[in-house]
PLY file of the C-alpha trace (Angstrom):
ply
format ascii 1.0
element vertex 507
property float x
property float y
property float z
element edge 506
property int vertex1
property int vertex2
end_header
74.24 128.81 109.92
75.22 129.00 113.53
71.90 130.54 114.44
70.13 127.61 112.81
72.18 124.97 114.57
72.12 126.52 118.03
68.62 125.32 119.01
69.56 121.78 118.05
72.61 121.82 120.29
70.85 123.35 123.23
68.55 120.34 123.11
71.12 117.54 122.82
74.18 119.26 124.33
73.77 122.02 126.96
76.29 124.80 126.40
75.59 126.98 129.42
75.32 126.82 133.20
77.58 125.79 136.09
77.26 122.08 135.34
78.44 122.67 131.76
81.42 124.76 132.90
82.47 122.12 135.44
82.33 119.26 132.87
83.86 121.36 130.09
86.81 122.32 132.28
87.27 118.66 133.20
87.38 117.57 129.58
89.56 120.51 128.63
92.07 119.34 131.22
91.97 115.82 129.81
92.46 117.06 126.28
95.28 119.33 127.30
96.92 116.45 129.14
96.59 114.29 126.03
98.04 116.99 123.78
100.91 117.47 126.21
101.69 113.75 126.05
101.59 113.76 122.28
103.92 116.75 122.09
106.39 115.51 124.66
106.34 111.75 123.94
105.61 111.25 120.26
103.54 112.54 117.41
100.42 110.62 116.41
101.76 108.91 113.32
99.21 106.11 113.78
95.74 106.01 115.36
94.16 102.67 116.26
90.50 102.58 117.31
89.66 99.39 119.17
89.48 99.61 122.93
88.06 102.29 125.21
91.44 103.92 125.81
92.07 104.02 122.06
88.77 105.75 121.34
89.21 108.21 124.19
92.69 109.10 122.90
91.23 109.39 119.39
88.76 112.01 120.59
91.57 113.94 122.25
93.57 113.86 119.03
90.54 114.99 117.02
90.01 118.03 119.28
93.70 118.90 119.07
93.50 118.75 115.25
90.43 120.96 115.19
92.24 123.50 117.38
95.37 123.38 115.23
94.49 121.99 111.76
98.15 121.58 110.71
98.39 118.70 113.20
96.27 116.58 110.83
99.33 116.22 108.62
100.97 114.01 111.28
98.50 111.19 110.81
99.72 108.57 108.35
98.08 105.32 109.55
94.48 104.67 110.66
93.12 101.37 111.92
89.41 100.93 112.71
89.36 97.60 114.49
86.13 97.81 116.43
83.08 95.79 115.38
79.78 95.10 117.16
78.45 91.73 118.19
76.79 89.74 115.37
73.37 90.03 116.97
73.24 93.84 116.97
75.03 94.66 113.72
71.83 95.89 112.05
70.62 97.91 115.02
70.39 101.63 114.19
72.07 104.23 116.35
69.86 105.68 119.08
70.77 109.23 119.97
71.66 109.56 123.61
72.23 112.66 125.77
75.68 114.11 125.22
78.13 112.93 127.84
81.24 114.85 126.79
80.74 118.61 126.87
83.16 120.72 124.88
83.95 124.40 125.28
81.86 126.51 122.92
84.66 127.15 120.42
85.63 123.48 120.26
82.02 122.49 119.81
81.57 124.92 116.93
84.74 123.59 115.27
83.45 120.04 115.62
80.03 120.96 114.21
81.64 122.54 111.16
84.02 119.58 110.68
81.12 117.13 110.72
79.31 119.17 108.07
82.46 119.39 105.95
82.72 115.59 106.15
79.45 115.42 104.23
76.92 115.07 107.06
74.92 118.17 106.22
71.37 117.01 106.75
70.08 117.79 110.20
69.33 114.18 111.17
72.67 112.66 110.18
74.61 115.67 111.46
73.00 115.33 114.85
73.53 111.58 114.90
77.25 111.76 114.12
77.82 114.49 116.70
76.01 112.38 119.28
78.26 109.43 118.45
81.39 111.52 118.91
80.40 113.04 122.23
79.83 109.93 124.31
81.92 109.08 127.33
83.52 105.74 126.47
84.98 105.39 129.94
81.51 104.35 131.08
80.59 100.65 131.13
79.83 99.65 127.55
78.14 96.38 128.44
79.00 93.05 126.80
78.73 94.26 123.21
80.41 97.68 123.14
77.71 99.00 120.81
78.26 102.71 121.46
82.02 102.25 121.48
81.70 100.89 117.93
79.65 103.86 116.77
82.06 106.37 118.28
85.05 104.59 116.72
83.36 104.76 113.30
82.56 108.44 113.65
86.11 109.18 114.70
87.46 107.25 111.69
85.24 109.37 109.43
86.60 112.58 110.92
90.24 111.49 110.61
89.81 110.48 106.95
88.07 113.77 106.23
90.84 115.84 107.89
94.21 114.02 107.39
95.70 115.00 104.00
98.77 112.79 104.38
97.00 109.59 105.37
98.71 106.65 103.66
97.41 103.50 105.28
93.87 102.47 106.23
92.71 99.23 107.89
89.11 98.34 108.78
86.70 95.44 108.87
84.13 95.60 106.08
80.62 94.77 107.23
78.19 96.76 105.16
79.27 97.33 101.59
76.19 95.58 100.17
73.75 96.77 102.84
73.83 100.49 103.38
72.47 100.58 106.91
72.79 103.51 109.29
74.89 101.17 111.42
77.85 101.31 109.03
78.63 105.02 109.24
82.25 104.71 108.16
81.65 102.49 105.12
78.67 104.61 104.02
80.91 107.67 104.24
83.61 106.00 102.10
81.09 104.77 99.52
79.43 108.13 99.17
82.70 110.07 99.04
84.24 107.79 96.43
81.11 107.46 94.30
80.61 111.22 94.23
84.33 111.79 93.63
84.61 114.18 96.52
87.98 115.74 97.26
88.44 114.09 100.67
91.87 114.94 102.20
92.43 111.47 103.64
91.76 109.74 100.29
94.12 111.81 98.19
97.31 110.03 99.18
95.92 106.76 100.52
98.26 104.05 99.26
97.44 100.94 101.31
94.12 99.43 102.41
93.90 96.36 104.63
90.52 94.66 105.12
90.50 93.10 108.59
88.62 90.02 109.72
86.23 90.59 112.61
87.93 89.30 115.74
84.86 90.31 117.78
82.46 87.91 116.04
80.79 85.35 118.30
79.74 83.33 115.26
83.30 82.93 114.06
85.35 82.95 117.24
88.64 83.26 115.36
88.49 79.70 114.08
86.79 79.92 110.66
87.60 81.77 107.46
85.49 84.92 107.51
82.92 85.33 104.68
83.90 88.57 102.97
82.55 90.76 100.17
85.95 90.73 98.46
84.81 91.99 95.08
82.75 94.81 96.59
85.80 95.81 98.67
87.90 95.96 95.52
85.26 98.04 93.78
85.23 100.47 96.69
88.94 101.36 96.48
90.03 100.51 92.95
89.83 104.08 91.61
91.53 105.86 94.48
94.20 108.02 92.87
97.20 106.90 94.93
96.19 103.35 95.89
98.96 100.78 95.57
98.12 97.76 97.71
95.12 95.88 99.03
95.27 93.15 101.65
92.86 90.59 103.10
93.43 88.32 106.14
91.74 85.07 107.17
88.78 85.34 104.78
87.01 83.51 101.96
85.11 85.43 99.27
81.38 85.68 99.78
79.49 84.09 96.88
76.87 86.86 97.04
78.69 89.26 94.70
77.30 92.76 94.28
79.33 94.01 91.29
82.34 92.43 89.65
85.30 94.80 89.37
85.95 95.35 85.66
89.17 93.96 84.17
92.12 96.36 83.97
90.24 99.01 85.97
92.03 99.22 89.33
94.92 101.49 90.30
96.34 99.13 92.92
99.36 97.02 91.91
99.78 94.75 94.94
97.18 92.17 96.00
97.66 90.10 99.15
95.53 87.28 100.58
97.08 85.93 103.79
95.58 82.87 105.52
92.72 82.87 103.00
90.71 80.37 100.99
89.58 81.11 97.43
87.41 78.57 95.62
88.77 77.33 92.32
85.54 76.23 90.65
84.22 79.76 90.49
85.54 82.95 88.87
86.65 84.61 92.11
90.38 84.36 91.61
90.32 85.21 87.94
88.30 88.38 88.54
90.60 89.49 91.35
93.80 88.96 89.35
92.44 90.66 86.23
91.15 93.72 88.13
94.36 95.84 88.28
95.75 97.71 85.32
99.10 96.20 86.18
100.08 93.71 88.86
103.43 94.03 90.63
102.92 91.73 93.62
100.56 88.85 94.30
100.50 86.92 97.58
98.19 84.10 98.58
98.74 81.88 101.63
96.34 79.41 103.20
95.99 78.03 106.71
95.49 79.22 110.23
91.72 78.83 110.05
89.27 75.95 109.82
86.68 75.30 107.15
83.11 74.38 107.98
82.73 70.66 108.41
86.48 70.18 108.64
86.79 70.23 104.83
89.95 71.06 102.90
89.20 73.18 99.83
91.23 71.97 96.82
93.33 74.58 95.06
94.52 74.51 91.48
98.14 75.70 91.07
97.73 75.41 87.30
94.71 77.73 87.08
96.39 80.15 89.47
99.44 80.38 87.21
97.27 80.70 84.11
95.47 83.69 85.67
98.78 85.34 86.56
100.08 85.09 82.98
98.02 88.14 82.07
100.46 90.22 84.17
103.62 88.27 83.33
105.56 91.35 82.15
104.92 93.41 85.31
104.87 90.80 88.09
107.90 91.19 90.36
106.83 89.41 93.59
104.94 86.10 93.87
104.17 84.44 97.19
102.04 81.30 96.96
101.79 79.06 100.01
99.06 76.79 98.63
100.78 73.40 98.35
98.94 72.01 101.38
95.66 72.34 99.38
97.00 71.38 95.95
95.86 68.10 94.38
98.91 66.27 93.09
97.14 64.75 90.03
96.46 68.22 88.74
100.09 69.26 89.18
101.82 66.12 87.99
99.35 64.48 85.59
97.48 67.66 84.64
94.15 66.09 85.56
91.50 68.40 83.98
89.19 68.33 87.02
89.81 72.03 87.63
89.41 73.31 84.10
86.96 76.18 83.79
83.84 75.34 81.77
82.17 78.45 80.40
78.97 76.52 79.88
78.75 75.38 83.48
79.46 78.48 85.58
78.41 78.72 89.20
77.55 82.36 88.65
74.86 82.62 86.01
74.13 86.32 85.82
74.33 89.20 83.42
77.06 90.97 85.37
79.43 88.04 84.99
78.64 87.74 81.27
79.40 91.45 80.98
82.71 90.96 82.81
83.71 88.13 80.46
82.89 90.28 77.44
84.99 93.14 78.89
87.89 90.78 79.54
87.81 89.44 75.99
87.72 93.00 74.62
90.41 94.48 76.88
92.79 91.58 77.42
92.20 89.82 74.14
93.70 86.50 73.14
97.45 86.38 72.68
98.93 84.45 69.82
101.06 82.59 70.32
100.01 81.92 73.89
102.83 82.19 76.46
104.12 79.05 78.11
102.34 78.35 81.38
105.58 78.30 83.32
107.82 80.46 85.48
110.08 81.24 82.52
107.24 83.39 81.10
107.75 85.94 83.92
110.93 87.79 82.91
110.78 90.47 85.63
110.00 88.23 88.61
112.45 89.07 91.41
111.05 87.57 94.60
109.51 84.08 94.63
108.00 82.03 97.47
106.54 78.59 96.72
106.13 75.07 98.08
108.87 72.82 96.79
106.66 70.65 94.57
104.79 73.67 93.21
108.15 75.23 92.38
109.22 72.12 90.51
105.98 71.92 88.49
105.91 75.67 87.76
109.48 75.51 86.43
108.63 72.43 84.35
105.47 74.06 82.99
102.03 72.86 81.95
100.19 72.16 78.75
102.00 72.95 75.52
104.87 74.51 77.48
105.56 71.46 79.62
109.17 70.27 79.48
110.08 66.64 79.22
111.60 65.15 82.32
114.28 65.16 83.49
114.89 68.89 83.08
117.03 71.47 84.84
115.18 73.50 87.51
117.72 76.29 87.64
117.69 76.80 83.86
113.94 77.45 83.93
113.70 79.98 86.75
113.12 83.69 85.99
116.46 85.26 85.01
116.20 88.26 87.36
115.36 86.32 90.49
116.82 87.91 93.60
115.27 85.88 96.42
113.67 82.42 96.75
111.70 81.06 99.69
110.72 77.39 99.91
107.72 76.29 101.97
107.76 72.83 103.52
111.16 71.66 102.28
112.39 68.69 104.28
109.43 68.71 106.68
106.93 65.90 107.39
103.75 66.44 105.46
105.41 68.60 102.83
103.70 66.72 99.99
100.55 68.09 98.37
97.28 67.51 100.14
96.10 63.88 100.31
99.22 62.72 98.50
100.28 59.61 100.40
103.14 58.43 98.21
106.30 60.15 97.06
105.88 62.02 93.80
109.38 60.90 92.75
110.21 64.31 91.31
113.82 64.35 92.52
113.20 67.70 94.17
116.15 67.27 96.54
118.55 66.74 93.65
117.16 69.79 91.83
117.56 71.97 94.92
121.12 70.72 95.40
121.94 71.63 91.79
120.33 75.02 92.32
122.57 75.76 95.33
125.66 74.61 93.44
125.06 76.56 90.20
123.19 79.68 91.34
126.24 81.99 91.35
127.00 81.30 87.73
123.51 80.85 86.30
121.47 83.21 88.51
123.93 85.89 89.69
121.13 88.08 91.06
119.87 85.34 93.39
121.36 86.30 96.76
118.77 85.03 99.25
117.43 81.49 99.60
115.22 80.68 102.59
113.66 77.48 103.82
116.50 75.02 103.35
118.73 75.27 106.45
115.76 76.43 108.53
112.60 74.80 107.14
109.47 76.95 106.78
106.21 75.01 107.35
103.62 75.40 104.62
100.09 76.46 105.45
97.01 74.26 105.56
93.52 74.67 106.93
93.14 73.43 110.50
91.04 70.28 110.36
90.38 70.07 114.13
90.57 73.36 116.05
89.92 71.66 119.37
92.78 69.28 118.90
95.20 71.75 117.33
94.39 75.23 118.65
98.06 76.17 118.33
97.71 76.05 114.52
95.11 78.84 114.51
96.43 82.14 113.17
96.16 85.29 115.26
96.58 88.77 113.98
99.79 90.34 115.19
97.82 92.99 117.09
95.21 90.64 118.62
94.80 91.23 122.31
0 1
1 2
2 3
3 4
4 5
5 6
6 7
7 8
8 9
9 10
10 11
11 12
12 13
13 14
14 15
15 16
16 17
17 18
18 19
19 20
20 21
21 22
22 23
23 24
24 25
25 26
26 27
27 28
28 29
29 30
30 31
31 32
32 33
33 34
34 35
35 36
36 37
37 38
38 39
39 40
40 41
41 42
42 43
43 44
44 45
45 46
46 47
47 48
48 49
49 50
50 51
51 52
52 53
53 54
54 55
55 56
56 57
57 58
58 59
59 60
60 61
61 62
62 63
63 64
64 65
65 66
66 67
67 68
68 69
69 70
70 71
71 72
72 73
73 74
74 75
75 76
76 77
77 78
78 79
79 80
80 81
81 82
82 83
83 84
84 85
85 86
86 87
87 88
88 89
89 90
90 91
91 92
92 93
93 94
94 95
95 96
96 97
97 98
98 99
99 100
100 101
101 102
102 103
103 104
104 105
105 106
106 107
107 108
108 109
109 110
110 111
111 112
112 113
113 114
114 115
115 116
116 117
117 118
118 119
119 120
120 121
121 122
122 123
123 124
124 125
125 126
126 127
127 128
128 129
129 130
130 131
131 132
132 133
133 134
134 135
135 136
136 137
137 138
138 139
139 140
140 141
141 142
142 143
143 144
144 145
145 146
146 147
147 148
148 149
149 150
150 151
151 152
152 153
153 154
154 155
155 156
156 157
157 158
158 159
159 160
160 161
161 162
162 163
163 164
164 165
165 166
166 167
167 168
168 169
169 170
170 171
171 172
172 173
173 174
174 175
175 176
176 177
177 178
178 179
179 180
180 181
181 182
182 183
183 184
184 185
185 186
186 187
187 188
188 189
189 190
190 191
191 192
192 193
193 194
194 195
195 196
196 197
197 198
198 199
199 200
200 201
201 202
202 203
203 204
204 205
205 206
206 207
207 208
208 209
209 210
210 211
211 212
212 213
213 214
214 215
215 216
216 217
217 218
218 219
219 220
220 221
221 222
222 223
223 224
224 225
225 226
226 227
227 228
228 229
229 230
230 231
231 232
232 233
233 234
234 235
235 236
236 237
237 238
238 239
239 240
240 241
241 242
242 243
243 244
244 245
245 246
246 247
247 248
248 249
249 250
250 251
251 252
252 253
253 254
254 255
255 256
256 257
257 258
258 259
259 260
260 261
261 262
262 263
263 264
264 265
265 266
266 267
267 268
268 269
269 270
270 271
271 272
272 273
273 274
274 275
275 276
276 277
277 278
278 279
279 280
280 281
281 282
282 283
283 284
284 285
285 286
286 287
287 288
288 289
289 290
290 291
291 292
292 293
293 294
294 295
295 296
296 297
297 298
298 299
299 300
300 301
301 302
302 303
303 304
304 305
305 306
306 307
307 308
308 309
309 310
310 311
311 312
312 313
313 314
314 315
315 316
316 317
317 318
318 319
319 320
320 321
321 322
322 323
323 324
324 325
325 326
326 327
327 328
328 329
329 330
330 331
331 332
332 333
333 334
334 335
335 336
336 337
337 338
338 339
339 340
340 341
341 342
342 343
343 344
344 345
345 346
346 347
347 348
348 349
349 350
350 351
351 352
352 353
353 354
354 355
355 356
356 357
357 358
358 359
359 360
360 361
361 362
362 363
363 364
364 365
365 366
366 367
367 368
368 369
369 370
370 371
371 372
372 373
373 374
374 375
375 376
376 377
377 378
378 379
379 380
380 381
381 382
382 383
383 384
384 385
385 386
386 387
387 388
388 389
389 390
390 391
391 392
392 393
393 394
394 395
395 396
396 397
397 398
398 399
399 400
400 401
401 402
402 403
403 404
404 405
405 406
406 407
407 408
408 409
409 410
410 411
411 412
412 413
413 414
414 415
415 416
416 417
417 418
418 419
419 420
420 421
421 422
422 423
423 424
424 425
425 426
426 427
427 428
428 429
429 430
430 431
431 432
432 433
433 434
434 435
435 436
436 437
437 438
438 439
439 440
440 441
441 442
442 443
443 444
444 445
445 446
446 447
447 448
448 449
449 450
450 451
451 452
452 453
453 454
454 455
455 456
456 457
457 458
458 459
459 460
460 461
461 462
462 463
463 464
464 465
465 466
466 467
467 468
468 469
469 470
470 471
471 472
472 473
473 474
474 475
475 476
476 477
477 478
478 479
479 480
480 481
481 482
482 483
483 484
484 485
485 486
486 487
487 488
488 489
489 490
490 491
491 492
492 493
493 494
494 495
495 496
496 497
497 498
498 499
499 500
500 501
501 502
502 503
503 504
504 505
505 506
């Protein structure tokens, strides 16, 4: 094998001569210096690939792992946060002369590792090696194109080598379009579809899908169009997967394949600062996808919608979807009151009811999904009350004050006559309660100008007075003494830039 590969590498990466020895010794010193820092300062528990220094350090870590494979067990978190400019995202990689020259033994180790990662054909093997061996300290230009390719290739290598990897974060760009540009996602798709035994996928528990903070088209102001359902399909069968998270996105209506109901191994689903349309099946498909659901979080706000619109959200439909997991749900975080229409909550206006004869998605895949749902989930008789009291194991609850009131009261056949006792209709095992918007201006549901006259303040006062006797497990209540603003889409980014959400690691 080495005899076959040698001519290729003499062409794209000289491994002889004085110039090679000079550059190899220089890189060897840099790598040794990096290893020394890792040994004396800290172990590489987490690798983030975003800026030039991150990618350079990533290459140093990769070489150190190849020299001492047991080092790969140190890596637990990997974040690929490097995306190309919108205008060049479909541009293929053009092989350039190698700029980082490794000692012969290191080069041979790298060649073997690339093949073991699944890049065995000569063209793709050569392309990935070329990506890895570029000098990112050089000027990358305004778009960082080659930096992006090298970051992807490094991410591939880390996933293929790190057996104790637990957390992965990356921006999904190419799940529906398998272009050469998306090396990392193509690697994941192929490895998962072929059920390869990839070390970094064995114990992967958490996947976070990042928004693209490098997009010129978005600029960090709009909800990012995302292939949510394709993302879920990608990871749903990973053996150790527990949680999936999305930030600042809205589901793309161009769905590839719907994740089948009760098919996913993850138990925690989180949408933070996201918009999900209610008139389509997006939310229902997402909530029905796991075999069991332990945690569900959905918050809105921090981004603007095109045209300054405010997408209406149905708290009733959301609760109806969650009922399918009512026996397993332990954590519920819904900060959606700023987009809720009060008529639907208070008067149960049917404007958001799903109509099977008038679906937005009219395709065979969705019909197949509905048939699967009916077969797997079935129809319960009698149907559970659409209310919080139907969730006996709920321990941690975060809601807007008016949503809390209406969820405790219930909807449809399970709706209680008013007045009723809020505390008597909360889940019996509740341990913590967070209230969004309590006591703040604008805490009413979206476009609700008048008071709803629900006596929320009196209900909260009774809750505080009686919680020790009626809910002995409830030890934490947030949002009363120190109000917590509820989320809402930013209607004017130019006027209110301070309302825009920024990722905690944005720089």
